[in-house]
VOPAVO-421272 format. One record per residue (C-alpha): residue number from 1; chain; y, z, x. Coordinates in Angstrom, 1 decimal. Last residue first. Layout:
@seq = NUM mol = A north = Y up = Z east = X
...
# end
This chain:
@seq = 304 mol = A north = -62.9 up = -46.7 east = -36.5
@seq = 303 mol = A north = -66.0 up = -48.1 east = -35.0
@seq = 302 mol = A north = -64.3 up = -47.2 east = -31.1
@seq = 301 mol = A north = -64.9 up = -43.6 east = -31.8
@seq = 300 mol = A north = -64.9 up = -41.8 east = -28.2
@seq = 299 mol = A north = -61.7 up = -39.9 east = -27.8
@seq = 298 mol = A north = -59.9 up = -43.5 east = -26.7
@seq = 297 mol = A north = -60.8 up = -44.5 east = -30.5
@seq = 296 mol = A north = -59.1 up = -41.7 east = -32.1
@seq = 295 mol = A north = -56.1 up = -42.1 east = -30.0
@seq = 294 mol = A north = -56.0 up = -45.7 east = -30.8
@seq = 293 mol = A north = -56.0 up = -45.0 east = -34.6
@seq = 292 mol = A north = -53.3 up = -42.2 east = -33.9
@seq = 291 mol = A north = -51.1 up = -45.0 east = -32.0
@seq = 290 mol = A north = -51.4 up = -47.2 east = -35.0
@seq = 289 mol = A north = -50.2 up = -44.3 east = -37.1
@seq = 288 mol = A north = -47.5 up = -43.7 east = -34.8
@seq = 287 mol = A north = -46.2 up = -47.6 east = -34.9
@seq = 286 mol = A north = -46.6 up = -47.6 east = -38.6
@seq = 285 mol = A north = -49.7 up = -49.3 east = -39.8
@seq = 284 mol = A north = -49.8 up = -52.7 east = -41.7
@seq = 283 mol = A north = -50.0 up = -53.8 east = -45.2
@seq = 282 mol = A north = -51.0 up = -57.4 east = -46.1
@seq = 281 mol = A north = -51.0 up = -57.6 east = -49.8
@seq = 280 mol = A north = -51.7 up = -61.6 east = -48.7
@seq = 279 mol = A north = -49.0 up = -63.5 east = -50.6
@seq = 278 mol = A north = -46.1 up = -60.8 east = -51.1
@seq = 277 mol = A north = -46.9 up = -58.6 east = -47.8
@seq = 276 mol = A north = -47.4 up = -61.9 east = -45.8
@seq = 275 mol = A north = -44.4 up = -63.6 east = -47.2
@seq = 274 mol = A north = -42.2 up = -60.4 east = -46.9
@seq = 273 mol = A north = -43.1 up = -59.7 east = -43.2
@seq = 272 mol = A north = -39.9 up = -60.4 east = -41.6
@seq = 271 mol = A north = -40.8 up = -60.4 east = -37.9
@seq = 270 mol = A north = -39.6 up = -59.1 east = -34.6
@seq = 269 mol = A north = -38.0 up = -61.0 east = -31.9
@seq = 268 mol = A north = -34.6 up = -59.9 east = -29.8
@seq = 267 mol = A north = -34.4 up = -60.8 east = -26.3
@seq = 266 mol = A north = -36.4 up = -63.8 east = -25.8
@seq = 265 mol = A north = -38.5 up = -63.4 east = -22.5
@seq = 264 mol = A north = -37.7 up = -66.0 east = -19.3
@seq = 263 mol = A north = -40.7 up = -66.5 east = -17.1
@seq = 262 mol = A north = -41.4 up = -65.7 east = -13.6
@seq = 261 mol = A north = -40.3 up = -62.4 east = -13.9
@seq = 260 mol = A north = -38.3 up = -60.1 east = -11.7
@seq = 259 mol = A north = -37.2 up = -57.1 east = -13.9
@seq = 258 mol = A north = -33.3 up = -56.5 east = -13.5
@seq = 257 mol = A north = -32.1 up = -59.1 east = -15.5
@seq = 256 mol = A north = -34.5 up = -57.9 east = -18.3
@seq = 255 mol = A north = -32.2 up = -54.7 east = -18.1
@seq = 254 mol = A north = -33.6 up = -51.4 east = -17.1
@seq = 253 mol = A north = -33.8 up = -47.7 east = -18.7
@seq = 252 mol = A north = -35.9 up = -45.4 east = -16.4
@seq = 251 mol = A north = -38.8 up = -43.4 east = -17.1
@seq = 250 mol = A north = -39.7 up = -40.9 east = -14.2
@seq = 249 mol = A north = -38.5 up = -37.5 east = -16.1
@seq = 248 mol = A north = -40.4 up = -39.1 east = -19.2
@seq = 247 mol = A north = -43.4 up = -36.3 east = -19.6
@seq = 246 mol = A north = -46.0 up = -36.9 east = -21.9
@seq = 245 mol = A north = -46.7 up = -35.4 east = -25.2
@seq = 244 mol = A north = -49.2 up = -38.0 east = -26.4
@seq = 243 mol = A north = -46.7 up = -38.9 east = -29.3
@seq = 242 mol = A north = -43.7 up = -38.5 east = -27.3
@seq = 241 mol = A north = -44.9 up = -40.5 east = -24.4
@seq = 240 mol = A north = -45.8 up = -43.4 east = -26.5
@seq = 239 mol = A north = -42.7 up = -43.5 east = -28.5
@seq = 238 mol = A north = -40.6 up = -43.3 east = -25.0
@seq = 237 mol = A north = -42.6 up = -46.3 east = -24.3
@seq = 236 mol = A north = -41.6 up = -48.0 east = -27.7
@seq = 235 mol = A north = -38.2 up = -47.1 east = -27.2
@seq = 234 mol = A north = -37.8 up = -48.9 east = -23.9
@seq = 233 mol = A north = -39.4 up = -51.8 east = -25.3
@seq = 232 mol = A north = -36.7 up = -51.9 east = -28.1
@seq = 231 mol = A north = -37.5 up = -51.2 east = -31.5
@seq = 230 mol = A north = -38.6 up = -52.7 east = -35.0
@seq = 229 mol = A north = -41.8 up = -50.7 east = -36.9
@seq = 228 mol = A north = -43.6 up = -52.7 east = -39.2
@seq = 227 mol = A north = -46.4 up = -53.8 east = -37.1
@seq = 226 mol = A north = -47.0 up = -58.0 east = -36.9
@seq = 225 mol = A north = -48.7 up = -60.6 east = -39.0
@seq = 224 mol = A north = -46.0 up = -63.4 east = -39.6
@seq = 223 mol = A north = -47.5 up = -66.3 east = -41.7
@seq = 222 mol = A north = -47.3 up = -70.1 east = -41.6
@seq = 221 mol = A north = -49.0 up = -72.3 east = -43.9
@seq = 220 mol = A north = -52.4 up = -72.3 east = -46.1
@seq = 219 mol = A north = -54.2 up = -69.3 east = -47.6
@seq = 218 mol = A north = -58.1 up = -69.6 east = -47.6
@seq = 217 mol = A north = -57.7 up = -66.4 east = -49.9
@seq = 216 mol = A north = -60.4 up = -64.6 east = -47.8
@seq = 215 mol = A north = -59.6 up = -66.4 east = -44.7
@seq = 214 mol = A north = -55.8 up = -65.4 east = -45.0
@seq = 213 mol = A north = -56.8 up = -61.7 east = -45.8
@seq = 212 mol = A north = -59.5 up = -61.7 east = -42.9
@seq = 211 mol = A north = -56.6 up = -63.0 east = -40.3
@seq = 210 mol = A north = -54.2 up = -60.3 east = -41.6
@seq = 209 mol = A north = -57.1 up = -57.7 east = -41.1
@seq = 208 mol = A north = -57.5 up = -58.8 east = -37.6
@seq = 207 mol = A north = -53.7 up = -58.4 east = -36.8
@seq = 206 mol = A north = -53.6 up = -54.8 east = -38.5
@seq = 205 mol = A north = -57.1 up = -53.8 east = -36.6
@seq = 204 mol = A north = -55.3 up = -55.2 east = -33.0
@seq = 203 mol = A north = -52.3 up = -52.8 east = -33.9
@seq = 202 mol = A north = -49.1 up = -54.9 east = -33.8
@seq = 201 mol = A north = -46.0 up = -53.9 east = -31.7
@seq = 200 mol = A north = -42.5 up = -55.2 east = -33.7
@seq = 199 mol = A north = -40.3 up = -56.4 east = -30.5
@seq = 198 mol = A north = -36.7 up = -55.6 east = -29.1
@seq = 197 mol = A north = -35.9 up = -56.6 east = -25.3
@seq = 196 mol = A north = -32.6 up = -55.0 east = -23.8
@seq = 195 mol = A north = -34.2 up = -51.7 east = -23.0
@seq = 194 mol = A north = -36.5 up = -52.9 east = -20.4
@seq = 193 mol = A north = -38.4 up = -50.5 east = -18.8
@seq = 192 mol = A north = -38.3 up = -49.2 east = -15.2
@seq = 191 mol = A north = -41.1 up = -46.5 east = -14.5
@seq = 190 mol = A north = -41.4 up = -44.5 east = -11.5
@seq = 189 mol = A north = -44.7 up = -42.9 east = -11.0
@seq = 188 mol = A north = -45.7 up = -39.8 east = -12.9
@seq = 187 mol = A north = -49.3 up = -41.4 east = -13.5
@seq = 186 mol = A north = -49.7 up = -40.0 east = -17.0
@seq = 185 mol = A north = -46.6 up = -42.2 east = -17.8
@seq = 184 mol = A north = -48.1 up = -45.3 east = -16.1
@seq = 183 mol = A north = -51.3 up = -44.9 east = -18.1
@seq = 182 mol = A north = -49.7 up = -44.6 east = -21.3
@seq = 181 mol = A north = -47.3 up = -47.6 east = -21.0
@seq = 180 mol = A north = -50.0 up = -49.8 east = -19.7
@seq = 179 mol = A north = -52.4 up = -48.4 east = -22.6
@seq = 178 mol = A north = -49.7 up = -49.0 east = -25.3
@seq = 177 mol = A north = -48.5 up = -52.7 east = -23.4
@seq = 176 mol = A north = -51.8 up = -54.3 east = -23.2
@seq = 175 mol = A north = -54.8 up = -54.2 east = -20.7
@seq = 174 mol = A north = -57.0 up = -57.0 east = -19.7
@seq = 173 mol = A north = -60.6 up = -58.0 east = -20.1
@seq = 172 mol = A north = -61.3 up = -54.7 east = -21.9
@seq = 171 mol = A north = -64.8 up = -53.9 east = -22.5
@seq = 170 mol = A north = -65.4 up = -50.9 east = -25.0
@seq = 169 mol = A north = -62.5 up = -52.3 east = -27.2
@seq = 168 mol = A north = -58.6 up = -50.4 east = -27.2
@seq = 167 mol = A north = -55.4 up = -51.4 east = -29.0
@seq = 166 mol = A north = -52.3 up = -53.2 east = -28.9
@seq = 165 mol = A north = -50.9 up = -56.6 east = -29.5
@seq = 164 mol = A north = -47.2 up = -57.5 east = -28.6
@seq = 163 mol = A north = -46.4 up = -59.9 east = -31.5
@seq = 162 mol = A north = -48.1 up = -61.9 east = -33.9
@seq = 161 mol = A north = -47.9 up = -65.8 east = -35.3
@seq = 160 mol = A north = -50.7 up = -66.6 east = -37.6
@seq = 159 mol = A north = -51.0 up = -70.4 east = -38.8
@seq = 158 mol = A north = -53.0 up = -71.6 east = -41.7
@seq = 157 mol = A north = -54.9 up = -74.6 east = -42.0
@seq = 156 mol = A north = -56.8 up = -77.4 east = -44.0
@seq = 155 mol = A north = -56.6 up = -80.9 east = -43.2
@seq = 154 mol = A north = -55.4 up = -80.3 east = -39.0
@seq = 153 mol = A north = -53.1 up = -82.9 east = -37.9
@seq = 152 mol = A north = -49.4 up = -82.2 east = -38.4
@seq = 151 mol = A north = -49.3 up = -78.7 east = -38.8
@seq = 150 mol = A north = -52.0 up = -77.8 east = -36.3
@seq = 149 mol = A north = -50.6 up = -80.5 east = -34.0
@seq = 148 mol = A north = -47.0 up = -78.5 east = -34.5
@seq = 147 mol = A north = -48.6 up = -75.2 east = -33.9
@seq = 146 mol = A north = -50.0 up = -76.5 east = -30.5
@seq = 145 mol = A north = -46.8 up = -77.6 east = -29.3
@seq = 144 mol = A north = -45.0 up = -74.4 east = -30.3
@seq = 143 mol = A north = -47.9 up = -72.2 east = -28.3
@seq = 142 mol = A north = -47.3 up = -74.5 east = -25.2
@seq = 141 mol = A north = -43.6 up = -74.2 east = -25.7
@seq = 140 mol = A north = -43.6 up = -70.4 east = -25.9
@seq = 139 mol = A north = -46.1 up = -70.5 east = -22.8
@seq = 138 mol = A north = -43.7 up = -72.6 east = -20.7
@seq = 137 mol = A north = -40.9 up = -70.3 east = -21.7
@seq = 136 mol = A north = -37.5 up = -70.0 east = -23.4
@seq = 135 mol = A north = -39.0 up = -71.3 east = -26.9
@seq = 134 mol = A north = -36.6 up = -72.6 east = -29.8
@seq = 133 mol = A north = -38.3 up = -72.2 east = -33.3
@seq = 132 mol = A north = -36.2 up = -72.5 east = -36.2
@seq = 131 mol = A north = -36.7 up = -70.2 east = -38.9
@seq = 130 mol = A north = -39.2 up = -71.0 east = -41.8
@seq = 129 mol = A north = -41.7 up = -68.2 east = -40.9
@seq = 128 mol = A north = -38.9 up = -65.4 east = -40.8
@seq = 127 mol = A north = -37.8 up = -64.1 east = -37.9
@seq = 126 mol = A north = -36.2 up = -60.4 east = -36.7
@seq = 125 mol = A north = -34.4 up = -61.8 east = -34.9
@seq = 124 mol = A north = -31.2 up = -63.8 east = -34.2
@seq = 123 mol = A north = -31.1 up = -64.5 east = -30.3
@seq = 122 mol = A north = -34.6 up = -64.0 east = -29.5
@seq = 121 mol = A north = -35.3 up = -67.9 east = -28.4
@seq = 120 mol = A north = -38.5 up = -68.0 east = -31.0
@seq = 119 mol = A north = -41.7 up = -69.8 east = -30.0
@seq = 118 mol = A north = -42.6 up = -66.6 east = -28.1
@seq = 117 mol = A north = -43.1 up = -64.8 east = -31.7
@seq = 116 mol = A north = -46.5 up = -66.1 east = -30.9
@seq = 115 mol = A north = -49.4 up = -68.1 east = -32.2
@seq = 114 mol = A north = -52.8 up = -67.6 east = -33.8
@seq = 113 mol = A north = -54.4 up = -70.7 east = -35.2
@seq = 112 mol = A north = -56.6 up = -70.4 east = -38.7
@seq = 111 mol = A north = -58.6 up = -73.6 east = -39.2
@seq = 110 mol = A north = -60.4 up = -74.2 east = -42.6
@seq = 109 mol = A north = -63.2 up = -76.2 east = -41.8
@seq = 108 mol = A north = -64.5 up = -79.3 east = -43.5
@seq = 107 mol = A north = -66.8 up = -80.4 east = -40.6
@seq = 106 mol = A north = -64.9 up = -83.6 east = -39.3
@seq = 105 mol = A north = -61.7 up = -81.7 east = -39.9
@seq = 104 mol = A north = -62.5 up = -78.7 east = -38.2
@seq = 103 mol = A north = -64.0 up = -80.5 east = -35.0
@seq = 102 mol = A north = -60.6 up = -82.9 east = -34.8
@seq = 101 mol = A north = -58.6 up = -79.8 east = -35.3
@seq = 100 mol = A north = -60.6 up = -77.8 east = -32.7
@seq = 99 mol = A north = -60.4 up = -80.5 east = -30.1
@seq = 98 mol = A north = -56.6 up = -80.3 east = -30.5
@seq = 97 mol = A north = -56.5 up = -77.0 east = -30.1
@seq = 96 mol = A north = -58.3 up = -77.4 east = -26.6
@seq = 95 mol = A north = -55.5 up = -79.7 east = -25.8
@seq = 94 mol = A north = -52.8 up = -77.4 east = -26.6
@seq = 93 mol = A north = -53.2 up = -73.7 east = -25.3
@seq = 92 mol = A north = -56.2 up = -73.9 east = -23.0
@seq = 91 mol = A north = -55.6 up = -77.3 east = -21.3
@seq = 90 mol = A north = -51.7 up = -77.0 east = -21.3
@seq = 89 mol = A north = -51.8 up = -73.4 east = -20.0
@seq = 88 mol = A north = -54.2 up = -75.0 east = -17.0
@seq = 87 mol = A north = -51.4 up = -77.5 east = -16.3
@seq = 86 mol = A north = -48.6 up = -75.3 east = -16.6
@seq = 85 mol = A north = -50.0 up = -72.7 east = -13.9
@seq = 84 mol = A north = -46.7 up = -71.0 east = -12.6
@seq = 83 mol = A north = -45.0 up = -70.6 east = -16.2
@seq = 82 mol = A north = -48.4 up = -70.1 east = -17.8
@seq = 81 mol = A north = -49.2 up = -67.4 east = -15.6
@seq = 80 mol = A north = -46.0 up = -65.7 east = -16.0
@seq = 79 mol = A north = -46.5 up = -65.4 east = -19.8
@seq = 78 mol = A north = -50.4 up = -64.2 east = -19.6
@seq = 77 mol = A north = -51.5 up = -65.5 east = -23.0
@seq = 76 mol = A north = -53.8 up = -68.3 east = -21.8
@seq = 75 mol = A north = -55.6 up = -68.8 east = -25.4
@seq = 74 mol = A north = -58.7 up = -68.1 east = -27.6
@seq = 73 mol = A north = -57.7 up = -66.6 east = -31.2
@seq = 72 mol = A north = -58.9 up = -69.7 east = -33.2
@seq = 71 mol = A north = -60.2 up = -68.3 east = -36.5
@seq = 70 mol = A north = -62.2 up = -71.0 east = -37.6
@seq = 69 mol = A north = -63.4 up = -70.9 east = -41.7
@seq = 68 mol = A north = -65.9 up = -72.4 east = -43.6
@seq = 67 mol = A north = -68.2 up = -73.0 east = -40.5
@seq = 66 mol = A north = -70.2 up = -76.1 east = -39.9
@seq = 65 mol = A north = -72.5 up = -74.2 east = -37.3
@seq = 64 mol = A north = -73.9 up = -77.0 east = -35.3
@seq = 63 mol = A north = -70.9 up = -79.5 east = -36.0
@seq = 62 mol = A north = -68.8 up = -76.8 east = -34.7
@seq = 61 mol = A north = -70.9 up = -76.4 east = -31.7
@seq = 60 mol = A north = -71.4 up = -79.9 east = -30.8
@seq = 59 mol = A north = -67.6 up = -80.7 east = -31.2
@seq = 58 mol = A north = -66.6 up = -77.9 east = -28.9
@seq = 57 mol = A north = -68.8 up = -78.6 east = -26.3
@seq = 56 mol = A north = -68.0 up = -82.4 east = -26.5
@seq = 55 mol = A north = -64.2 up = -81.6 east = -26.1
@seq = 54 mol = A north = -64.6 up = -79.2 east = -23.2
@seq = 53 mol = A north = -61.5 up = -76.8 east = -23.2
@seq = 52 mol = A north = -62.9 up = -74.8 east = -26.0
@seq = 51 mol = A north = -65.8 up = -73.5 east = -23.5
@seq = 50 mol = A north = -68.3 up = -71.7 east = -25.6
@seq = 49 mol = A north = -70.7 up = -69.2 east = -25.3
@seq = 48 mol = A north = -72.5 up = -68.7 east = -28.7
@seq = 47 mol = A north = -72.9 up = -65.2 east = -30.2
@seq = 46 mol = A north = -74.6 up = -64.9 east = -33.8
@seq = 45 mol = A north = -73.6 up = -61.5 east = -36.0
@seq = 44 mol = A north = -75.2 up = -58.6 east = -37.7
@seq = 43 mol = A north = -76.1 up = -56.9 east = -34.3
@seq = 42 mol = A north = -75.3 up = -56.7 east = -30.5
@seq = 41 mol = A north = -73.0 up = -53.5 east = -31.0
@seq = 40 mol = A north = -71.0 up = -54.1 east = -27.4
@seq = 39 mol = A north = -69.0 up = -57.0 east = -27.6
@seq = 38 mol = A north = -68.6 up = -58.3 east = -24.3
@seq = 37 mol = A north = -70.9 up = -61.8 east = -25.1
@seq = 36 mol = A north = -71.8 up = -63.5 east = -21.8
@seq = 35 mol = A north = -69.3 up = -66.0 east = -20.7
@seq = 34 mol = A north = -66.6 up = -67.8 east = -22.5
@seq = 33 mol = A north = -66.2 up = -66.9 east = -26.2
@seq = 32 mol = A north = -67.6 up = -67.4 east = -29.5
@seq = 31 mol = A north = -68.3 up = -65.3 east = -32.3
@seq = 30 mol = A north = -70.6 up = -66.9 east = -35.4
@seq = 29 mol = A north = -70.3 up = -64.5 east = -38.1
@seq = 28 mol = A north = -72.3 up = -64.6 east = -41.6
@seq = 27 mol = A north = -69.9 up = -63.3 east = -44.4
@seq = 26 mol = A north = -71.2 up = -61.8 east = -47.6
@seq = 25 mol = A north = -71.7 up = -58.7 east = -46.5
@seq = 24 mol = A north = -68.6 up = -58.0 east = -44.7
@seq = 23 mol = A north = -68.8 up = -54.9 east = -42.1
@seq = 22 mol = A north = -69.9 up = -57.2 east = -39.1
@seq = 21 mol = A north = -66.6 up = -59.0 east = -40.2
@seq = 20 mol = A north = -64.4 up = -56.2 east = -39.2
@seq = 19 mol = A north = -66.1 up = -55.5 east = -35.7
@seq = 18 mol = A north = -66.4 up = -59.0 east = -34.8
@seq = 17 mol = A north = -62.4 up = -59.4 east = -35.8
@seq = 16 mol = A north = -61.6 up = -56.5 east = -33.5
@seq = 15 mol = A north = -63.7 up = -58.1 east = -30.7
@seq = 14 mol = A north = -62.0 up = -61.3 east = -30.9
@seq = 13 mol = A north = -58.4 up = -59.5 east = -31.3
@seq = 12 mol = A north = -59.1 up = -57.9 east = -28.0
@seq = 11 mol = A north = -60.8 up = -60.6 east = -26.1
@seq = 10 mol = A north = -64.4 up = -61.3 east = -26.1
@seq = 9 mol = A north = -64.6 up = -63.3 east = -29.3
@seq = 8 mol = A north = -62.1 up = -65.7 east = -27.7
@seq = 7 mol = A north = -62.9 up = -68.3 east = -30.5
@seq = 6 mol = A north = -64.2 up = -66.9 east = -34.0
@seq = 5 mol = A north = -66.6 up = -68.9 east = -36.5
@seq = 4 mol = A north = -66.6 up = -67.5 east = -40.0
@seq = 3 mol = A north = -69.7 up = -68.9 east = -42.4
@seq = 2 mol = A north = -69.8 up = -68.1 east = -46.2
@seq = 1 mol = A north = -73.0 up = -67.0 east = -47.8
# end
């Protein structure tokens, strides 16, 4: 039986991976996170608390379980927080990755590392895997530095870049763009949304499946895993409104310059998915199909 270890298992992607892998018969799942386990269905996997910024803890835990594959999802992903708390960002997004690489190499594990579209400057999206990286934010730089560590030092590796992950789990540590948009539209409050940033929002289940496909094939290299619909953030919020039949009277267009944020965002990212489609048979939902999955879960079926 193969063994898969997931870091950051309390997060959105981490919980979706737990849901996915507990349904796979020939996989033993080791879910790890900081603090107590937040996944609600405590069966068919092992949970272990792990501080990935502690090198000794990382080595001891990986040596204990000797996973065939490590899926590293834990990171500081609040872009503005990374800009203002650079030391904490570096510890979590770069130093911890070096510890995992060392542990993976020592135990013969395939390392799947999660990264981001924010390694690009957004001047020529959508992007392919081999396009030049030029981060605009400290978060982007931290993720690019981690990617370079993985490429240079890991014996067996894949990097999964993704964009604007959305979805819901039973115990959310933070919101995401779709849940935020739905809640803000329902509240009727004034909503200023940028129309000069373009993305491809990613259903969390699609991202989890992309990781699973890489793990199954022990695929090597960089893969872009995102949704297939390319749109401005304003259009995204408008499509959320249309799907749930919510009023848009208070929805206003804004520019990036008009929004006060600590970190600069790339204007146009999005991904070319041809490599993932060809190599992995990756087949993401459309945006509205993803919203339908989320809607069913909001109505009570989080196991979908």
